[in-house]
C-alpha positions, 0 to 999 in steps of 0.5 A: 499499500502506498502512504504518505512520508513516515508520519513519526520517528522518535518518542521518550520512553523514560520518564514513560511519556502521557498514553505511551505503549513502550514507555518504561515504568509507566503509571496506569492510564487516566480512566477512559483513556487509551494507549497511543497505537498505530493510528496515533503512533507515540513515535509521531510529531503533534504537527506536520506542516505538509500533512497537518493532523495537529495535536495539542501541546503533550500530544494529550491534555489529561495527565497521569494520575500518578507520576512516571518519576520522581526527580530531585532538585539539582541532580542529574536526570537521564532522559531515554529514547526510543530505540525504533528511532529515525533521526531526520539528520538530527535538529533542535531539541529542548527539555523543559518544565511546566506546571500548568501545561501551557507555559514551559521554561528551558531547563537543557538544549541540544541544538542542531544536532540532536540524536547525532554525535555531530554534523552528519556527512549527508542526510540520513536517518541514523539515531546515534545518541539515544539518551541524554544526562543533564542536571535538573536546576537547583532552583527548580520548585517542588511539586508532585504535578510537574510536566516534563517535556521534550521537543524536537524540530528535525533537520531533514524530511517534512517540516514538523514539530515533536513533543512528549510529556511525562508527568513527574514529581520534583523534590528537594527544590528550594525555590517557589518559582523557576525563570527560564527561556520560553520553550520555543514552538515551530512548525505548529499552527500560529508559530514560525516555519523553520524550513529544512536545513539542507545541512546548514545547521544554523537554520532556525538558531535565531529562533531559540537564540533570541527568546523571552524569559518566563517565570513558573510556578507550581501554582501554574502562574507564569509572568513573562520577562523581556526578550533575552539573547541566549548565547548559542555557539556557532556550528563548529563549535557546539559541543554535546555533553550528553551521555551516548549511545548508539543505535543503527537505523535506516538512511535517507539517500535524498540528494535534493531539497523536498518540494513543498507541498502542493496538496494533500489527499487523504482517502481511508488508510492512505495519505498522499502528498501531491508535490509540486510538478507531480501529476499525483499518479504516485506509482508504487512497487518497484525500485526505479518506478516514478514516485512523488519525492519523499513519499514512503511505502512498506516493501516486505518487511522494510520500506522504500523512499521516493528519491528525486522521483524514483523508488529506492532500494528497500530499506530494512526496519530495526531488529525484531520490527516491520514495516507498517501503514495505518492512517496514512503513516509509514512506520517500523513497529514491532508486529 
């Protein structure tokens, strides 16, 4: 079955994000809620400029009744990601805290090369880094209803915005409020669009550097400060002090920028993006057959990508997973 571009490619597993089917030590679901499943994959973005499918911040607005994890102010925390991952050549990640689910203050950033050990030599999907360790601020307030978020704008592929949220408890805080930069939101309705990087990893950095400071409190109140120019090192100087684990996933072979979507056609479980200059036929099946740029389809247990108007060889999914199609999404998942 022919389907659209991959509609989702990475998620947190620890601490367990809301409604994750693959999270570690997940709390019991709130009454009436269901786990993210095939038609709403936890690895998916909360918005795609080309495909739509907008979800609320955090993906789900109803929190768990009990926290996924308990953290101590001033101590290190480790965030782990699903090994069934595609890095879309890296991009910008932020890790933030909120007390009301609307206003998020950043506590850590991994800009440019999130999920990578450095600048990749070419566009590909390999996720080299699957966990990050950093210190929780000492002045973060205690609360048993805090919300931790991870956000990501991918460097290559559809223009998307990813966000997972975990309900956590924080102990040992010595302050009644925390002041930090406001979480950057892009590629989401009402917010700026960050274009595909095309190997320029300064793309979008200005949106992360010139940011507003906010002060958040456990009672849910938020106050805003003036815009604050954050010092973000240039690409050549950017370093990561994070704990690194390696994983091999499939690679993208794209050598030219993805054309912008002209129209979106949705029919049952097939969701096709008609590209500028494409007649929309989207011939499926064989390597070398004609297709719309960056469209993907399952092929055997793996998948194919449309590169410069022709189908690529088959790429294998990760160990133990197979290519699946659901709701216009192509993804590698467990059978």
